[in-house]
MIDOSE-1310 file (N, C-alpha, C; in nm, 2 decimals, decimal comma, always signed):
residues 280
mkfl	-1,34/-1,32/+0,18/-1,22/-1,28/+0,17/-1,14/-1,32/+0,34; -1,03/-1,34/+0,37/-0,98/-1,37/+0,47/-0,92/-1,22/+0,54; -0,94/-1,17/+0,65/-0,92/-1,04/+0,68/-0,79/-1,05/+0,74; -0,70/-0,98/+0,76/-0,58/-0,98/+0,81/-0,58/-0,86/+0,92
clil	-0,52/-0,90/+1,02/-0,46/-0,78/+1,14/-0,36/-0,71/+1,08; -0,42/-0,55/+1,09/-0,33/-0,45/+0,99/-0,20/-0,42/+1,05; -0,11/-0,49/+1,12/+0,02/-0,49/+1,17/+0,13/-0,45/+1,09; +0,18/-0,34/+1,10/+0,32/-0,31/+0,99/+0,41/-0,34/+1,06
ifts	+0,41/-0,38/+1,22/+0,59/-0,38/+1,25/+0,57/-0,54/+1,30; +0,69/-0,61/+1,26/+0,73/-0,73/+1,33/+0,87/-0,71/+1,38; +0,87/-0,81/+1,49/+1,01/-0,82/+1,53/+1,08/-1,01/+1,54; +1,21/-1,03/+1,52/+1,24/-1,17/+1,54/+1,37/-1,15/+1,58
ttvf	+1,44/-1,24/+1,68/+1,54/-1,28/+1,76/+1,61/-1,40/+1,75; +1,72/-1,44/+1,68/+1,78/-1,58/+1,73/+1,83/-1,62/+1,83; +1,83/-1,71/+1,91/+1,92/-1,75/+2,02/+1,92/-1,87/+2,00; +2,04/-1,90/+1,99/+2,11/-2,05/+2,05/+1,99/-2,17/+1,94
gknf	+1,98/-2,10/+1,83/+1,94/-2,19/+1,69/+1,80/-2,16/+1,76; +1,71/-2,11/+1,82/+1,57/-2,10/+1,81/+1,54/-1,95/+1,80; +1,43/-1,95/+1,71/+1,40/-1,80/+1,69/+1,25/-1,75/+1,76; +1,27/-1,60/+1,80/+1,17/-1,56/+1,85/+1,10/-1,45/+1,75
yrtn	+0,98/-1,45/+1,78/+0,86/-1,35/+1,66/+0,81/-1,30/+1,75; +0,78/-1,17/+1,77/+0,68/-1,10/+1,80/+0,59/-1,05/+1,66; +0,46/-1,12/+1,65/+0,40/-1,10/+1,53/+0,25/-1,15/+1,52; +0,18/-1,12/+1,45/+0,05/-1,19/+1,44/+0,01/-1,30/+1,39
iydv	-0,13/-1,34/+1,40/-0,13/-1,47/+1,34/-0,26/-1,42/+1,22; -0,18/-1,48/+1,07/-0,27/-1,46/+0,95/-0,42/-1,56/+0,97; -0,37/-1,70/+0,98/-0,41/-1,80/+0,97/-0,40/-1,88/+1,07; -0,47/-2,05/+1,08/-0,40/-2,16/+1,13/-0,47/-2,30/+1,05
dygl	-0,39/-2,35/+0,97/-0,46/-2,45/+0,90/-0,42/-2,59/+0,96; -0,55/-2,62/+1,01/-0,56/-2,78/+1,10/-0,52/-2,92/+0,99; -0,52/-2,87/+0,88/-0,55/-2,99/+0,77/-0,61/-3,10/+0,77; -0,56/-3,20/+0,74/-0,64/-3,34/+0,77/-0,63/-3,44/+0,90
pgee	-0,70/-3,52/+0,94/-0,67/-3,56/+1,07/-0,55/-3,65/+1,08; -0,48/-3,61/+1,19/-0,31/-3,66/+1,22/-0,22/-3,56/+1,15; -0,25/-3,50/+1,04/-0,17/-3,40/+0,99/-0,12/-3,28/+1,10; -0,01/-3,26/+1,09/+0,06/-3,14/+1,20/-0,05/-3,02/+1,16
ilvl	-0,01/-2,94/+1,20/-0,07/-2,80/+1,19/+0,00/-2,68/+1,17; -0,02/-2,59/+1,09/+0,03/-2,52/+1,00/-0,02/-2,37/+1,07; +0,07/-2,29/+1,10/+0,03/-2,14/+1,17/+0,08/-2,05/+1,09; +0,03/-1,99/+1,04/+0,08/-1,88/+0,89/+0,06/-1,74/+1,01
lgng	+0,22/-1,71/+1,01/+0,24/-1,57/+1,08/+0,24/-1,47/+0,98; +0,19/-1,32/+1,05/+0,17/-1,23/+1,00/+0,33/-1,19/+0,88; +0,42/-1,25/+0,95/+0,53/-1,17/+0,90/+0,57/-1,29/+0,79; +0,51/-1,33/+0,74/+0,50/-1,45/+0,62/+0,59/-1,58/+0,65
rvak	+0,61/-1,62/+0,77/+0,68/-1,73/+0,80/+0,58/-1,84/+0,84; +0,57/-1,93/+0,83/+0,52/-2,07/+0,90/+0,57/-2,16/+0,96; +0,48/-2,18/+1,09/+0,54/-2,19/+1,18/+0,47/-2,35/+1,19; +0,46/-2,45/+1,29/+0,42/-2,58/+1,30/+0,39/-2,62/+1,47
tnpd	+0,27/-2,69/+1,49/+0,27/-2,77/+1,58/+0,19/-2,87/+1,56; +0,18/-2,99/+1,69/+0,11/-3,06/+1,64/-0,02/-3,07/+1,73; -0,14/-3,18/+1,69/-0,28/-3,18/+1,75/-0,32/-3,21/+1,87; -0,21/-3,27/+1,92/-0,22/-3,26/+2,07/-0,15/-3,16/+2,16
ktdy	-0,10/-3,04/+2,09/-0,07/-2,96/+2,20/-0,19/-2,83/+2,17; -0,31/-2,91/+2,27/-0,40/-2,82/+2,28/-0,38/-2,66/+2,36; -0,24/-2,66/+2,46/-0,25/-2,52/+2,52/-0,21/-2,41/+2,38; -0,16/-2,49/+2,32/-0,10/-2,39/+2,21/-0,21/-2,35/+2,10
lyil	-0,30/-2,47/+2,08/-0,40/-2,41/+2,02/-0,50/-2,30/+2,09; -0,54/-2,34/+2,17/-0,60/-2,22/+2,24/-0,57/-2,10/+2,20; -0,41/-2,07/+2,24/-0,36/-1,94/+2,25/-0,36/-1,90/+2,13; -0,33/-2,00/+2,01/-0,32/-1,94/+1,85/-0,49/-1,87/+1,83
sesk	-0,60/-1,96/+1,87/-0,70/-1,91/+1,84/-0,77/-1,77/+1,91; -0,73/-1,76/+2,03/-0,76/-1,67/+2,10/-0,67/-1,55/+2,06; -0,55/-1,59/+2,02/-0,46/-1,45/+1,95/-0,55/-1,40/+1,80; -0,57/-1,50/+1,74/-0,63/-1,46/+1,61/-0,74/-1,40/+1,61
rlkk	-0,85/-1,43/+1,75/-1,01/-1,42/+1,76/-1,00/-1,26/+1,81; -0,90/-1,23/+1,90/-0,89/-1,09/+2,00/-0,78/-0,99/+1,92; -0,69/-1,05/+1,78/-0,63/-1,00/+1,70/-0,51/-0,91/+1,80; -0,45/-1,00/+1,87/-0,36/-0,96/+1,96/-0,21/-0,99/+1,92
elgi	-0,13/-0,91/+1,93/+0,04/-0,96/+1,90/+0,04/-1,11/+2,01; +0,17/-1,13/+1,96/+0,17/-1,30/+1,99/+0,31/-1,30/+2,01; +0,37/-1,37/+2,08/+0,52/-1,34/+2,12/+0,54/-1,51/+2,10; +0,63/-1,59/+2,00/+0,61/-1,72/+1,96/+0,78/-1,74/+1,94
tlnk	+0,83/-1,87/+1,97/+0,95/-1,90/+1,97/+0,93/-2,06/+1,89; +1,03/-2,06/+1,81/+1,04/-2,18/+1,69/+1,16/-2,22/+1,72; +1,17/-2,39/+1,71/+1,28/-2,44/+1,72/+1,34/-2,44/+1,56; +1,46/-2,52/+1,53/+1,50/-2,51/+1,41/+1,38/-2,56/+1,30
dryi	+1,38/-2,64/+1,39/+1,25/-2,72/+1,27/+1,11/-2,61/+1,24; +1,11/-2,54/+1,31/+0,99/-2,41/+1,28/+0,90/-2,50/+1,40; +0,90/-2,61/+1,47/+0,82/-2,63/+1,57/+0,77/-2,52/+1,66; +0,68/-2,49/+1,74/+0,65/-2,39/+1,83/+0,69/-2,46/+1,96
vsie	+0,81/-2,39/+2,03/+0,82/-2,43/+2,15/+0,82/-2,34/+2,26; +0,76/-2,25/+2,25/+0,69/-2,17/+2,35/+0,57/-2,05/+2,26; +0,50/-2,02/+2,33/+0,41/-1,90/+2,29/+0,33/-1,83/+2,43; +0,29/-1,71/+2,35/+0,19/-1,63/+2,46/+0,11/-1,50/+2,40
ilsa	+0,03/-1,45/+2,43/-0,04/-1,34/+2,39/+0,01/-1,22/+2,47; +0,05/-1,12/+2,38/+0,09/-1,01/+2,44/+0,01/-0,87/+2,44; +0,03/-0,80/+2,50/-0,08/-0,70/+2,57/-0,12/-0,65/+2,49; -0,02/-0,59/+2,37/-0,04/-0,52/+2,27/-0,16/-0,54/+2,16
sths	-0,23/-0,52/+2,10/-0,33/-0,54/+2,00/-0,26/-0,50/+1,91; -0,31/-0,60/+1,78/-0,25/-0,57/+1,65/-0,35/-0,51/+1,56; -0,43/-0,52/+1,59/-0,56/-0,43/+1,51/-0,60/-0,27/+1,51; -0,59/-0,23/+1,37/-0,61/-0,11/+1,35/-0,75/-0,09/+1,33
efip	-0,78/+0,03/+1,36/-0,97/+0,06/+1,34/-0,94/+0,18/+1,23; -0,86/+0,23/+1,19/-0,88/+0,37/+1,14/-0,91/+0,31/+1,01; -0,99/+0,39/+0,96/-0,99/+0,41/+0,79/-0,89/+0,48/+0,74; -0,81/+0,44/+0,61/-0,75/+0,48/+0,55/-0,76/+0,62/+0,45
kern	-0,72/+0,72/+0,48/-0,77/+0,87/+0,39/-0,71/+0,83/+0,28; -0,58/+0,78/+0,20/-0,60/+0,77/+0,07/-0,68/+0,67/+0,03; -0,75/+0,69/-0,09/-0,87/+0,64/-0,12/-0,88/+0,66/-0,25; -0,99/+0,55/-0,31/-1,03/+0,56/-0,46/-0,94/+0,56/-0,60
aais	-0,84/+0,60/-0,58/-0,70/+0,55/-0,68/-0,65/+0,41/-0,66; -0,67/+0,37/-0,86/-0,65/+0,22/-0,85/-0,49/+0,20/-0,85; -0,43/+0,08/-0,75/-0,30/+0,04/-0,85/-0,24/+0,06/-0,98; -0,35/+0,06/-1,08/-0,30/+0,05/-1,21/-0,25/+0,18/-1,25
tyip	-0,30/+0,27/-1,19/-0,27/+0,44/-1,24/-0,13/+0,47/-1,20; -0,07/+0,40/-1,14/+0,10/+0,42/-1,08/+0,15/+0,38/-1,24; +0,27/+0,48/-1,26/+0,34/+0,43/-1,41/+0,51/+0,41/-1,33; +0,55/+0,31/-1,36/+0,71/+0,32/-1,34/+0,80/+0,34/-1,43
ttis	+0,89/+0,35/-1,38/+1,07/+0,38/-1,49/+1,06/+0,27/-1,54; +1,09/+0,32/-1,69/+1,16/+0,24/-1,78/+1,33/+0,22/-1,77; +1,40/+0,12/-1,73/+1,56/+0,17/-1,72/+1,59/+0,16/-1,89; +1,70/+0,25/-1,92/+1,74/+0,25/-2,02/+1,77/+0,08/-2,12
nmst	+1,85/+0,02/-2,02/+1,92/-0,10/-2,07/+2,00/-0,20/-1,95; +2,00/-0,27/-2,00/+2,01/-0,39/-1,88/+2,15/-0,38/-1,79; +2,26/-0,28/-1,85/+2,34/-0,29/-1,77/+2,34/-0,15/-1,69; +2,26/-0,05/-1,67/+2,20/+0,00/-1,56/+2,17/-0,05/-1,49
aqky	+2,06/-0,14/-1,51/+1,94/-0,19/-1,40/+2,05/-0,32/-1,31; +2,17/-0,37/-1,39/+2,24/-0,47/-1,32/+2,30/-0,36/-1,22; +2,37/-0,21/-1,26/+2,43/-0,17/-1,18/+2,35/-0,07/-1,02; +2,23/-0,09/-1,08/+2,12/-0,09/-0,93/+2,12/-0,18/-0,86
hnkg	+2,12/-0,30/-0,94/+2,13/-0,41/-0,84/+2,27/-0,44/-0,75; +2,35/-0,40/-0,83/+2,48/-0,41/-0,74/+2,48/-0,34/-0,62; +2,46/-0,19/-0,65/+2,46/-0,08/-0,55/+2,34/-0,11/-0,45; +2,23/-0,24/-0,42/+2,15/-0,23/-0,38/+2,21/-0,27/-0,21
rhsp	+2,18/-0,20/-0,10/+2,19/-0,23/+0,01/+2,19/-0,39/+0,04; +2,29/-0,44/+0,11/+2,28/-0,58/+0,11/+2,35/-0,60/+0,33; +2,33/-0,72/+0,35/+2,35/-0,71/+0,50/+2,34/-0,91/+0,53; +2,43/-0,95/+0,57/+2,45/-1,11/+0,59/+2,32/-1,17/+0,68
kesq	+2,28/-1,07/+0,75/+2,17/-1,13/+0,88/+2,06/-1,17/+0,82; +1,97/-1,21/+0,90/+1,84/-1,28/+0,85/+1,77/-1,19/+0,89; +1,67/-1,11/+0,79/+1,59/-1,01/+0,81/+1,47/-1,04/+0,70; +1,35/-0,98/+0,74/+1,24/-1,00/+0,70/+1,23/-0,92/+0,52
cfnr	+1,18/-0,97/+0,43/+1,19/-0,97/+0,31/+1,12/-0,84/+0,27; +1,02/-0,84/+0,34/+0,91/-0,69/+0,32/+1,03/-0,58/+0,36; +1,09/-0,58/+0,44/+1,17/-0,46/+0,48/+1,28/-0,46/+0,39; +1,36/-0,53/+0,31/+1,48/-0,54/+0,25/+1,39/-0,45/+0,08
aliw	+1,26/-0,54/+0,10/+1,23/-0,47/-0,05/+1,21/-0,33/-0,04; +1,14/-0,28/+0,07/+1,09/-0,15/+0,09/+1,25/-0,06/+0,10; +1,32/-0,08/+0,18/+1,45/-0,04/+0,15/+1,54/-0,03/-0,01; +1,51/-0,14/-0,06/+1,60/-0,12/-0,17/+1,48/+0,00/-0,28
syew	+1,39/-0,01/-0,28/+1,28/+0,04/-0,39/+1,31/+0,22/-0,34; +1,28/+0,22/-0,18/+1,32/+0,33/-0,14/+1,47/+0,43/-0,21; +1,54/+0,35/-0,18/+1,71/+0,46/-0,22/+1,73/+0,42/-0,34; +1,64/+0,33/-0,42/+1,66/+0,31/-0,56/+1,57/+0,50/-0,62
ykdh	+1,45/+0,48/-0,57/+1,37/+0,61/-0,59/+1,46/+0,74/-0,55; +1,53/+0,75/-0,44/+1,63/+0,86/-0,35/+1,72/+0,90/-0,46; +1,79/+0,77/-0,48/+1,93/+0,78/-0,54/+1,90/+0,81/-0,70; +1,86/+0,71/-0,74/+1,81/+0,77/-0,91/+1,64/+0,80/-0,94
slks	+1,57/+0,84/-0,87/+1,44/+0,85/-0,95/+1,40/+0,75/-0,98; +1,45/+0,64/-0,94/+1,36/+0,51/-1,01/+1,22/+0,49/-0,96; +1,11/+0,47/-1,00/+1,01/+0,42/-0,98/+1,02/+0,26/-0,99; +1,04/+0,19/-0,90/+1,02/+0,06/-0,92/+0,87/+0,01/-0,90
mhmf	+0,85/-0,15/-0,89/+0,76/-0,23/-0,90/+0,79/-0,32/-0,77; +0,68/-0,37/-0,70/+0,69/-0,51/-0,62/+0,60/-0,62/-0,68; +0,68/-0,72/-0,68/+0,58/-0,86/-0,65/+0,60/-0,92/-0,55; +0,47/-0,96/-0,51/+0,46/-1,06/-0,41/+0,39/-1,19/-0,50
ifft	+0,45/-1,29/-0,40/+0,45/-1,45/-0,45/+0,40/-1,50/-0,33; +0,25/-1,58/-0,33/+0,20/-1,64/-0,20/+0,21/-1,77/-0,26; +0,24/-1,85/-0,13/+0,24/-2,02/-0,14/+0,11/-2,08/-0,09; +0,03/-2,15/-0,16/-0,07/-2,23/-0,14/-0,04/-2,32/-0,01
rnyi	-0,12/-2,36/+0,06/-0,12/-2,45/+0,17/-0,10/-2,62/+0,09; -0,11/-2,62/-0,03/-0,07/-2,78/-0,04/+0,08/-2,77/-0,07; +0,14/-2,66/-0,10/+0,22/-2,66/-0,17/+0,33/-2,67/-0,02; +0,32/-2,58/+0,06/+0,36/-2,58/+0,19/+0,37/-2,68/+0,24
rtyn	+0,29/-2,78/+0,24/+0,27/-2,90/+0,30/+0,34/-3,01/+0,24; +0,35/-3,00/+0,10/+0,41/-3,10/-0,01/+0,58/-3,09/+0,02; +0,59/-2,97/+0,04/+0,76/-2,90/+0,08/+0,82/-2,87/+0,19; +0,72/-2,89/+0,27/+0,78/-2,82/+0,41/+0,81/-2,69/+0,38
feww	+0,74/-2,60/+0,31/+0,82/-2,47/+0,31/+0,83/-2,39/+0,40; +0,88/-2,31/+0,43/+0,89/-2,22/+0,57/+0,81/-2,07/+0,56; +0,76/-2,03/+0,40/+0,73/-1,94/+0,38/+0,56/-1,97/+0,33; +0,46/-1,85/+0,37/+0,33/-1,81/+0,30/+0,35/-1,72/+0,19
whia	+0,45/-1,63/+0,24/+0,43/-1,52/+0,12/+0,58/-1,46/+0,10; +0,63/-1,40/-0,01/+0,72/-1,34/-0,02/+0,74/-1,21/-0,11; +0,84/-1,11/-0,08/+0,79/-0,99/-0,18/+0,92/-0,98/-0,19; +0,97/-0,88/-0,33/+1,09/-0,83/-0,41/+1,04/-0,71/-0,51
pyvh	+1,15/-0,68/-0,51/+1,07/-0,57/-0,65/+1,12/-0,58/-0,77; +1,06/-0,53/-0,89/+1,11/-0,56/-1,00/+1,09/-0,42/-1,09; +1,16/-0,49/-1,21/+1,22/-0,34/-1,30/+1,15/-0,33/-1,40; +1,10/-0,25/-1,47/+1,09/-0,28/-1,60/+1,24/-0,17/-1,71
vmqe	+1,29/-0,29/-1,77/+1,43/-0,28/-1,83/+1,35/-0,28/-2,03; +1,48/-0,16/-2,10/+1,43/-0,19/-2,24/+1,54/-0,27/-2,29; +1,51/-0,34/-2,38/+1,61/-0,45/-2,42/+1,58/-0,49/-2,53; +1,63/-0,45/-2,63/+1,61/-0,55/-2,75/+1,50/-0,46/-2,82
gkvv	+1,49/-0,34/-2,78/+1,37/-0,25/-2,85/+1,25/-0,28/-2,78; +1,24/-0,36/-2,67/+1,12/-0,40/-2,58/+1,15/-0,39/-2,45; +0,97/-0,36/-2,37/+1,04/-0,32/-2,21/+0,99/-0,44/-2,19; +1,09/-0,52/-2,10/+1,09/-0,63/-2,00/+1,12/-0,62/-1,86
erlm	+1,04/-0,72/-1,77/+1,03/-0,71/-1,64/+1,13/-0,79/-1,59; +1,24/-0,75/-1,50/+1,31/-0,82/-1,42/+1,30/-0,79/-1,26; +1,30/-0,88/-1,17/+1,33/-0,88/-1,06/+1,44/-0,88/-1,00; +1,50/-0,79/-0,87/+1,61/-0,74/-0,86/+1,58/-0,77/-0,68
diky	+1,61/-0,92/-0,61/+1,60/-0,97/-0,51/+1,71/-1,01/-0,47; +1,76/-0,90/-0,44/+1,96/-0,89/-0,42/+1,98/-1,00/-0,30; +1,87/-1,04/-0,22/+1,91/-1,17/-0,15/+1,97/-1,28/-0,24; +1,85/-1,27/-0,33/+1,90/-1,43/-0,39/+1,97/-1,45/-0,51
trgp	+1,97/-1,30/-0,57/+2,03/-1,32/-0,73/+2,13/-1,21/-0,74; +2,23/-1,30/-0,82/+2,36/-1,13/-0,88/+2,29/-1,05/-0,96; +2,22/-1,05/-0,99/+2,16/-0,94/-1,10/+2,01/-0,99/-1,13; +1,93/-0,85/-1,20/+1,80/-0,88/-1,29/+1,79/-1,05/-1,33
vtvr	+1,66/-1,08/-1,31/+1,62/-1,20/-1,32/+1,49/-1,18/-1,41; +1,44/-1,27/-1,49/+1,29/-1,29/-1,55/+1,20/-1,32/-1,39; +1,12/-1,32/-1,41/+0,98/-1,37/-1,35/+0,98/-1,50/-1,33; +1,03/-1,62/-1,43/+1,02/-1,71/-1,39/+1,16/-1,79/-1,35
qwtd	+1,24/-1,68/-1,38/+1,39/-1,74/-1,29/+1,39/-1,72/-1,12; +1,30/-1,60/-1,11/+1,29/-1,59/-0,98/+1,17/-1,66/-0,86; +1,04/-1,71/-0,96/+0,98/-1,83/-0,90/+1,05/-1,91/-0,90; +1,11/-1,97/-0,98/+1,23/-2,11/-0,95/+1,30/-2,10/-0,86
ifmr	+1,32/-1,99/-0,80/+1,44/-2,00/-0,65/+1,36/-2,05/-0,56; +1,20/-2,03/-0,58/+1,11/-2,07/-0,41/+1,07/-2,22/-0,45; +0,97/-2,24/-0,62/+0,92/-2,35/-0,64/+0,98/-2,45/-0,67; +1,00/-2,57/-0,57/+1,06/-2,67/-0,60/+1,01/-2,80/-0,69
ndaq	+0,89/-2,74/-0,76/+0,85/-2,85/-0,87/+0,88/-2,79/-0,99; +0,92/-2,65/-0,99/+0,92/-2,57/-1,16/+0,76/-2,54/-1,18; +0,68/-2,53/-1,08/+0,57/-2,47/-1,09/+0,55/-2,32/-1,15; +0,42/-2,29/-1,25/+0,45/-2,17/-1,34/+0,33/-2,11/-1,21
crvv	+0,32/-2,00/-1,13/+0,26/-1,90/-1,08/+0,11/-1,88/-1,14; +0,02/-1,86/-1,10/-0,09/-1,81/-1,17/-0,06/-1,64/-1,13; -0,11/-1,57/-1,22/-0,11/-1,40/-1,17/-0,24/-1,34/-1,17; -0,26/-1,29/-1,03/-0,37/-1,25/-0,99/-0,40/-1,05/-0,99
tkys	-0,49/-1,02/-0,99/-0,46/-0,88/-1,00/-0,56/-0,80/-0,84; -0,62/-0,90/-0,77/-0,67/-0,87/-0,67/-0,61/-0,99/-0,54; -0,59/-0,93/-0,43/-0,59/-1,00/-0,32/-0,62/-1,14/-0,30; -0,82/-1,10/-0,29/-0,92/-1,20/-0,23/-0,87/-1,34/-0,39
dyad	-0,83/-1,31/-0,49/-0,84/-1,40/-0,57/-0,72/-1,54/-0,52; -0,62/-1,47/-0,43/-0,55/-1,60/-0,35/-0,57/-1,62/-0,20; -0,67/-1,53/-0,16/-0,69/-1,56/+0,01/-0,84/-1,66/-0,03; -0,87/-1,61/-0,11/-1,03/-1,73/-0,12/-1,03/-1,87/-0,19
ypyt	-0,90/-1,88/-0,23/-0,85/-2,01/-0,27/-0,66/-2,06/-0,23; -0,69/-2,07/-0,13/-0,53/-2,11/-0,06/-0,49/-2,23/-0,10; -0,59/-2,31/-0,10/-0,55/-2,46/-0,17/-0,54/-2,50/-0,28; -0,55/-2,44/-0,40/-0,58/-2,42/-0,56/-0,44/-2,40/-0,60
gdcy	-0,40/-2,51/-0,66/-0,26/-2,49/-0,74/-0,13/-2,49/-0,60; -0,03/-2,41/-0,68/+0,11/-2,37/-0,57/+0,13/-2,25/-0,52; +0,12/-2,17/-0,64/+0,16/-2,02/-0,60/+0,07/-1,92/-0,70; +0,10/-1,80/-0,65/+0,02/-1,67/-0,72/+0,11/-1,57/-0,72
lmrt	+0,12/-1,52/-0,78/+0,17/-1,38/-0,79/+0,05/-1,23/-0,82; +0,15/-1,14/-0,77/+0,05/-1,00/-0,75/+0,13/-0,91/-0,77; +0,16/-0,79/-0,87/+0,22/-0,69/-0,87/+0,17/-0,59/-0,84; +0,24/-0,48/-0,75/+0,21/-0,35/-0,70/+0,32/-0,26/-0,68
smyy	+0,26/-0,10/-0,68/+0,36/-0,05/-0,70/+0,50/-0,06/-0,57; +0,60/+0,00/-0,63/+0,67/+0,03/-0,47/+0,65/+0,04/-0,36; +0,53/+0,11/-0,29/+0,51/+0,17/-0,20/+0,40/+0,01/-0,05; +0,40/-0,08/-0,14/+0,30/-0,17/-0,09/+0,42/-0,26/-0,03
yqps	+0,35/-0,27/+0,10/+0,48/-0,36/+0,20/+0,45/-0,47/+0,24; +0,34/-0,47/+0,26/+0,27/-0,61/+0,36/+0,13/-0,65/+0,27; +0,03/-0,82/+0,27/-0,06/-0,84/+0,27/-0,16/-0,72/+0,27; -0,12/-0,72/+0,41/-0,26/-0,63/+0,50/-0,28/-0,50/+0,37
elem	-0,21/-0,44/+0,33/-0,22/-0,35/+0,28/-0,30/-0,36/+0,12; -0,27/-0,47/+0,06/-0,31/-0,52/-0,03/-0,47/-0,57/-0,01; -0,53/-0,60/+0,11/-0,68/-0,67/+0,14/-0,73/-0,51/+0,18; -0,66/-0,37/+0,21/-0,72/-0,28/+0,27/-0,73/-0,22/+0,08
heaw	-0,69/-0,21/+0,00/-0,69/-0,15/-0,13/-0,81/-0,22/-0,18; -0,82/-0,33/-0,16/-0,95/-0,42/-0,23/-1,06/-0,37/-0,11; -1,05/-0,42/-0,01/-1,20/-0,37/+0,06/-1,20/-0,21/+0,06; -1,14/-0,13/+0,07/-1,20/-0,01/+0,14/-1,13/+0,10/+0,02
gftk	-1,10/+0,07/-0,10/-1,03/+0,15/-0,21/-0,91/+0,25/-0,15; -0,81/+0,20/-0,06/-0,75/+0,30/+0,00/-0,62/+0,20/-0,10; -0,54/+0,36/-0,13/-0,45/+0,36/-0,25/-0,30/+0,41/-0,19; -0,20/+0,35/-0,21/-0,08/+0,36/-0,12/+0,01/+0,48/-0,19
nnfk	+0,03/+0,61/-0,17/+0,09/+0,67/-0,28/+0,23/+0,71/-0,23; +0,25/+0,68/-0,13/+0,40/+0,70/-0,07/+0,46/+0,67/+0,00; +0,60/+0,64/+0,05/+0,66/+0,58/+0,16/+0,64/+0,65/+0,28; +0,60/+0,56/+0,44/+0,58/+0,57/+0,50/+0,66/+0,60/+0,62
rdql	+0,71/+0,70/+0,68/+0,85/+0,74/+0,72/+0,86/+0,59/+0,87; +0,71/+0,58/+0,95/+0,72/+0,49/+1,09/+0,79/+0,32/+0,98; +0,74/+0,30/+0,81/+0,78/+0,18/+0,78/+0,94/+0,18/+0,76; +0,96/+0,29/+0,72/+1,10/+0,31/+0,68/+1,20/+0,30/+0,77
keay	+1,17/+0,39/+0,91/+1,21/+0,32/+1,03/+1,24/+0,21/+1,06; +1,12/+0,11/+1,09/+1,15/+0,02/+1,14/+1,21/-0,10/+1,04; +1,18/-0,06/+0,89/+1,26/-0,16/+0,77/+1,41/-0,11/+0,80; +1,47/-0,02/+0,83/+1,60/-0,02/+0,83/+1,65/-0,05/+0,93
reaf	+1,61/-0,06/+1,07/+1,63/-0,13/+1,17/+1,64/-0,26/+1,16; +1,54/-0,31/+1,08/+1,50/-0,46/+1,15/+1,58/-0,54/+1,02; +1,61/-0,48/+0,91/+1,72/-0,54/+0,79/+1,83/-0,51/+0,78; +1,86/-0,42/+0,81/+2,03/-0,32/+0,82/+2,03/-0,29/+0,92
dlgf	+2,00/-0,27/+1,09/+2,04/-0,25/+1,19/+2,11/-0,10/+1,17; +2,00/-0,02/+1,11/+2,03/+0,11/+1,07/+1,91/+0,21/+1,13; +1,95/+0,36/+1,14/+1,86/+0,45/+1,17/+1,81/+0,49/+1,06; +1,70/+0,57/+1,10/+1,62/+0,66/+1,00/+1,59/+0,78/+0,99
């Protein structure tokens, strides 16, 4: 399994069409000879550079090896235009205290009908600014729980390297909340991705927003089922409780038995700031 640097805060700024990110490096995909190089950032973005940019490649390699934060600026086509290793390390040496409970023990709320689910969707916080999907998802889930005692779920979608290259796709992962709803005597799943949908949608309707080839994503229960096979197929789906925030936590669960059983104040504080320009 590939190991992530355990960073839980990312920052980004847009100036004159260029985007600056303070983040870590998840992986560098060199592709075949002559192909552009993909740089998978910890915040889910995919940056690009060319094989002749040896200075960039050295910094990327050192940043990943030393588990350091990176200051990286991308142009509108997501090519790297400047890059530097920052002094702060992104690596955490701690062993989580919350251990030995399975994600599957989490019991989500079942909403009584679709109109109530739609009401929750409509009341979800919205901002026109560009923001990180994991920060939006965390705040939506937190506020539904705080205001309605709703225990939702999170759905991760991971995009394979082949899919990213074929469609010049800009992310390697995305996350959104989903809920269980009673409909015609059955419990169904509905995604609540407020940025991209006008109401609760099925899993397939949600993945079709991102899958340009209408691919059906493989469902996995372990992060390594994606991380060990990043070139196979087009996409992977993984379900978690509402507390899981980023892929690093999925890896911690699998590697160490860590289970996240509550919202973390520092993550909520950063999520409110980055996604909605609010304090917590």
